[in-house]
N, C-alpha and C positions, 0 to 999 in steps of 0.2 A: 951390260944389263940387257935385258929384253925390252926394248922400247916400243915396239910394235908389233902387233898380230895382225896379219888378214887369212881370214879363210875364203876357200873358193871351192867350188864343186870341182869333183875330177870326171866332169861330162867329155866323153870323146869328143861331141860336137864343138868344142873350143878348140879342136886341134885343126890345123890347115887341111889335112886330107880327108876330113869329114864336113868340110864347109861348102855348100853349093851355093848358088848364086842368088837364092834366098834364105837368110839364117832360120834354121830350125826355131831357135829362139831368140826372137830380135831382141837386140840391146844386152845379151848376157853377155858377150864377150868383152863388149866396150864397158861393163860395168867391172868385169874382172881386171882389164887393162887398167882401168883409173883406180880402183882399190890399191893395187898391187903397185904401180906407179907411186900414189901417194905414201905408201907404207914404206918404201924401199928409198925415198929420196934422200935421206939424210943416214942410210944405213952403211956401216963398214962391213958388216957380215950379215948374211943371209943364211937362215937353216930353214931349208924345206923338208916338211913331215909330209909323208905319204904313205898310204897304205900296198900292199903287193895285191895284185889283181887277185880277185876269189877265183876265177877259172882263166887262168894264163892259155891263152890262143896261139902264141908264137913265142919266139926268142926275143922279143922286143922287149924294151923296158916297160915299167907297169905304166898304165894310163896316166895315174897320178903324177908320177915323175915327167913324164912328157908334156903334161898341162903346165905344169908349174916352171918347167925349163922354157915353155913356150912363151908363157905370161912374162917372165923375166928378159928374156930377149927382147920383147916389145918395148922395154923399158929404155933399153939402149944406154944402161948406166953400169958403171963398173965396179964391183965388190966380189970380195970372196963368198962362195955359194958351198954351204954343205949340205949334204941329204942324208935323212933320217928317214931308212926304210922299215915300216913296222908290218909285219903279218896280219892281215885282215882280221884274224881270228883270234889276235894276241890274247892273253888273259890280261884283267886290270892290273896286276901286280908287276907284270912285264912292261906295258904302257908306263906306268907309274916309274920304273927304273929307267927306261930310255927317255923319258922328260928330264928327270932329274940330272942325266948325264949331258944334256944338251948344253954345247959350249956357248957361253954368251960373255966371254971377256969385253969385247967390244959392245958398239952400239948395234945392237942384234934386231933383225926383224925375222918374225918366225911366219912362214908361209905354210897353211895347213891346207891340204887337199883334202876336202870331207864332204861326202853328200850326206844327205838324210836316209828316208826308207825309200825303197824304190817298190814300195806297195801301198801307194795311195789312194789308187784309183783302180776302176777295172781294167784300166787300157796301160796303166803301168807294167814296167818290165816284170812285175812278179806278182801281177794282177792285186786286188783289194784285200787288205787285210785290216780289219776293224782297230787294231791296236795301234797301227802306223803313227795316226793323228798325235795322240796320246805322248807316243814316244819323242816324236818331232816337235812337239810344243815344247817340252823339256829342254831339247837341244836349243831353240831358238831363244827361249826365255834365259837358258843360261849365258848365251852369248849378248843378249841384251840386258842382262844383269851383270857383267863382267865389272862394271864399278863397284859393285858390292858383294864382290868377291863371287858372283853367281858362276863363274867356271869351274869352281870346284864342285857344283852339281855335276858337271860331265863324268866325274870319277864313280858316279852311282849308276850308271848306265848299267844295264843288265848285257853281259857280253852273247848270251845263248839267245836271249830276247832279239838283241838287235842283228842276230845273225839269221834268224826267222824271218824277220822284217826286212833283210837285205840293206840294213846300213852300214853301206861300204866305208862312212868316215868315222865310225865308234871308235876304232883304235888311234886313229890321230888325232881325234879329239881329247881323249884320254892323255896321249903324251903331250899336248897343249896343256892341258889342265895341270900336268905334273911340273911342267917346264917353268910355267910362269907361278905356281905357287908361291905366296910371300912367305919369308921367313920370318921369324918373330925376334924380337931382340929380349934383353935378358929379364926385361918384365911382362915379357909375354904379348906384347904388343906388336903391331904390324910395322917391319923395319922399312917398307917403303909404301908409296901408294899403288892401287890397283889401276886398271884400265879404264877409258872414257870409250864411248862408243862414238866413234866419228861416222860412221856408215853402217849400215844393217839393212839388206834387201833381202827378201824372202820370196820365192817362188816355187812353184811346183808345175810349170807346163807339160811336163812329160809324165806327169805321176810319181816324180821323184823329187824330194826336197833339194832344192839347190838355196844355200846362204852365200852370199857376198857379203862380207863384214870387213872392217878396218878398225881396229881397237888400237888406242895410243896410251903409253903409259899416263897417269895424270902427273902434271908436273907440280 
């Protein structure tokens, strides 16, 4: 069973090779490390969900994968790690299929690397698009509403609109929603409880939505 979910941004500045003497976003790396460490503390199995790079510039692994592995290495804990790579522009149906195929036989933590829109301000990588805040608000509301099934709302994200808004994390977030979707019992009720929000920090210091969240299965 998936017992914990952690969402972190796929920001290159989290990687050692992009870190200067003064952090570009103070406290972001520390928040990500803390969330990951708490989420995997009792995990027997970790599944990393990340998107492919929108514009691969080298033969190196995708930034999301590198960020996840760096954060996991910082925990100094031993567990089995599985990687699920989803094309950044995968249709929702493909994301759902990937999510439903996530292996979660043991106590599993899902580590999802996902940015929101990169078009939130004039100085953002994609410059300003007035539609960005509404889409990002929906993402944040879905994560914060996880206890009430809010993650299902991630499946409503429009792939084409998210592509226009440079929402790099749309596909991984939809894999997440499908992976934790609660099955129903024979009477149509939820077979097990949803997730409680342990922490959820939201920021956009570079005009890109960053969400650092830890969700834990309600006991």
